[in-house]
C-alpha positions as CSV (number, residue, x, y, z in Angstrom):
1,X,-138.8,57.3,-91.8
2,X,-135.8,56.2,-89.7
3,X,-132.9,55.4,-92.0
4,X,-130.4,52.5,-91.2
5,X,-127.8,54.9,-89.7
6,X,-130.3,56.2,-87.2
7,X,-131.1,59.4,-89.2
8,X,-134.5,60.6,-90.2
9,X,-135.7,61.1,-93.5
10,X,-138.9,63.2,-94.3
11,X,-140.6,61.3,-97.2
12,X,-142.7,63.5,-99.6
13,X,-145.8,61.5,-98.7
14,X,-147.4,58.3,-97.2
15,X,-148.9,56.2,-94.7
16,X,-147.1,53.1,-95.5
17,X,-148.0,49.3,-94.8
18,X,-144.5,47.9,-95.7
19,X,-141.1,49.6,-95.8
20,X,-137.9,47.9,-97.2
21,X,-134.6,48.2,-98.6
22,X,-134.2,45.8,-101.6
23,X,-130.6,45.2,-103.0
24,X,-130.8,48.3,-105.1
25,X,-130.7,50.2,-101.7
26,X,-133.8,52.4,-102.6
27,X,-136.5,52.4,-100.1
28,X,-139.6,50.6,-101.2
29,X,-142.9,51.4,-99.6
30,X,-146.4,49.9,-100.1
31,X,-149.6,51.6,-99.2
32,X,-153.1,51.5,-100.6
33,X,-152.3,49.1,-103.5
34,X,-149.4,51.2,-104.7
35,X,-145.7,50.8,-104.6
36,X,-143.6,53.7,-104.0
37,X,-139.7,53.6,-104.7
38,X,-137.9,56.5,-102.7
39,X,-134.4,57.8,-102.9
40,X,-133.2,57.4,-99.3
41,X,-130.8,60.2,-99.7
42,X,-133.1,63.0,-100.2
43,X,-136.7,61.6,-99.7
44,X,-137.7,62.0,-103.4
45,X,-140.1,59.7,-105.0
46,X,-138.4,58.1,-108.0
47,X,-141.2,56.1,-109.4
48,X,-144.5,54.6,-108.2
49,X,-146.9,52.2,-109.6
50,X,-150.6,50.7,-108.8
51,X,-150.9,47.0,-108.1
52,X,-154.6,46.3,-109.0
53,X,-153.7,42.5,-108.5
54,X,-153.5,43.1,-104.9
55,X,-156.4,44.0,-102.8
56,X,-157.1,45.4,-99.5
57,X,-157.4,42.2,-97.6
58,X,-153.6,41.4,-98.5
59,X,-151.0,42.5,-96.1
60,X,-147.5,43.1,-97.9
61,X,-144.9,40.9,-96.1
62,X,-141.8,41.5,-98.6
63,X,-140.6,43.2,-101.9
64,X,-137.4,42.1,-103.3
65,X,-135.9,42.5,-106.8
66,X,-134.3,40.3,-109.4
67,X,-132.3,42.1,-112.3
68,X,-135.5,41.8,-114.5
69,X,-138.5,41.9,-112.0
70,X,-140.1,43.3,-108.8
71,X,-141.6,40.6,-106.7
72,X,-144.3,41.4,-104.0
73,X,-144.9,38.7,-101.2
74,X,-148.4,39.2,-99.7
75,X,-150.5,37.4,-97.3
76,X,-154.3,37.0,-97.0
77,X,-156.2,35.1,-94.2
78,X,-156.1,32.1,-96.3
79,X,-152.5,31.9,-97.8
80,X,-149.4,33.7,-99.2
81,X,-149.2,34.8,-102.7
82,X,-146.0,36.0,-105.0
83,X,-146.7,38.5,-107.8
84,X,-144.3,39.7,-110.2
85,X,-144.0,42.9,-111.9
86,X,-141.8,44.6,-114.6
87,X,-139.4,47.4,-113.2
88,X,-142.2,49.9,-114.6
89,X,-144.8,48.4,-112.5
90,X,-146.6,46.1,-115.2
91,X,-148.0,43.0,-113.7
92,X,-146.4,39.9,-115.3
93,X,-147.8,36.9,-113.3
94,X,-148.6,35.2,-110.1
95,X,-146.6,32.3,-109.0
96,X,-148.1,29.4,-107.2
97,X,-146.1,28.3,-104.1
98,X,-146.9,25.8,-101.6
99,X,-147.9,27.0,-98.0
100,X,-145.0,28.3,-96.0
101,X,-144.8,30.3,-92.8
102,X,-144.1,34.1,-92.8
103,X,-140.6,35.0,-92.4
104,X,-139.3,31.7,-93.5
105,X,-138.1,32.6,-96.8
106,X,-135.1,34.1,-98.5
107,X,-134.0,35.3,-102.0
108,X,-130.8,34.9,-103.9
109,X,-130.4,35.9,-107.5
110,X,-133.6,34.3,-109.3
111,X,-133.9,31.6,-106.5
112,X,-136.6,31.8,-103.8
113,X,-136.0,29.5,-100.8
114,X,-138.7,28.7,-98.1
115,X,-139.7,26.2,-95.6
116,X,-143.0,24.3,-95.8
117,X,-144.7,21.6,-94.0
118,X,-146.9,19.3,-95.7
119,X,-148.7,16.2,-94.4
120,X,-147.4,14.1,-96.9
121,X,-143.6,15.0,-96.8
122,X,-143.3,16.7,-93.4
123,X,-140.9,19.7,-92.9
124,X,-139.0,20.6,-96.1
125,X,-136.8,23.3,-97.4
126,X,-137.8,24.3,-101.1
127,X,-135.6,26.2,-103.9
128,X,-137.8,27.5,-106.5
129,X,-136.3,29.2,-109.8
130,X,-138.4,32.5,-110.1
131,X,-137.2,32.8,-113.8
132,X,-138.1,29.2,-114.9
133,X,-141.2,29.0,-112.4
134,X,-140.4,25.7,-111.2
135,X,-139.0,24.0,-107.9
136,X,-135.5,23.1,-108.4
137,X,-135.1,21.0,-105.3
138,X,-136.7,19.9,-101.9
139,X,-134.9,18.6,-99.0
140,X,-136.2,17.2,-95.7
141,X,-135.5,19.8,-92.8
142,X,-135.5,18.6,-89.1
143,X,-136.3,22.0,-87.8
144,X,-139.7,22.6,-87.0
145,X,-139.3,26.2,-85.8
146,X,-137.2,28.3,-88.1
147,X,-135.6,31.5,-86.6
148,X,-133.9,32.6,-89.5
149,X,-133.4,31.4,-93.3
150,X,-130.6,33.1,-95.0
151,X,-129.6,32.6,-98.7
152,X,-125.8,32.7,-99.9
153,X,-125.1,36.3,-100.6
154,X,-123.5,35.9,-104.1
155,X,-126.8,35.1,-105.8
156,X,-125.8,32.2,-107.7
157,X,-128.0,29.7,-105.9
158,X,-125.1,28.3,-103.9
159,X,-127.3,27.2,-101.1
160,X,-128.8,28.6,-97.8
161,X,-128.2,28.6,-93.9
162,X,-131.2,27.9,-91.7
163,X,-131.3,28.2,-87.8
164,X,-133.5,27.6,-85.1
165,X,-132.9,28.3,-81.2
166,X,-129.9,25.8,-80.9
167,X,-129.3,24.5,-84.3
168,X,-127.5,25.7,-87.6
169,X,-127.8,23.9,-90.9
170,X,-126.4,24.7,-94.3
171,X,-127.6,23.3,-97.5
172,X,-125.7,23.3,-100.9
173,X,-126.9,24.3,-104.4
174,X,-128.4,20.9,-105.0
175,X,-130.4,20.8,-101.6
176,X,-128.0,18.5,-99.6
177,X,-127.5,19.4,-96.1
178,X,-123.7,19.9,-95.9
179,X,-123.4,21.0,-92.3
180,X,-125.5,20.5,-89.1
181,X,-124.4,21.7,-85.6
182,X,-126.3,21.9,-82.3
183,X,-125.2,24.1,-79.7
184,X,-125.8,24.2,-76.1
185,X,-126.3,27.8,-76.1
186,X,-128.9,29.8,-78.2
187,X,-127.9,30.6,-81.5
188,X,-128.0,34.6,-82.3
189,X,-128.7,35.5,-85.7
């Protein structure tokens, strides 16, 4: 495994389909319906748990944490699913989310932001509260192709930044667009 600083880390085991560093800075790996949490300093497995709710037809797209839960975002041929687990790996629930494109999501605290397109409402940004299991706000979004969607880093649901090739937009905690700027050159994320 290549670490963020470019060094290599020998992991005790694994042929992993997903590797990522959530906010606790440990390495989370997913392989064969099992999540493995690895200490990035020494490669030791800290914990592991089986996810029987996920099957071999699902591809893990993201793993992220809140203070109380581990969330696994998976993709199937038909849709995306968001499953919630305790830190010990016990399944809690599946969250039902509207369709959204892979990569067009961000997490901040207990808020899950994503872009969706519906025939009824068109392109929208959605703020979903993971704790309350409800949509907090929806807002029209004029960007059809999202290059990056980034949540405010403080985790308090203060809003998100979204970019496409030449546009940057910011939305506040209530879902109002508070900044939109179009550039002649390409926006680098």
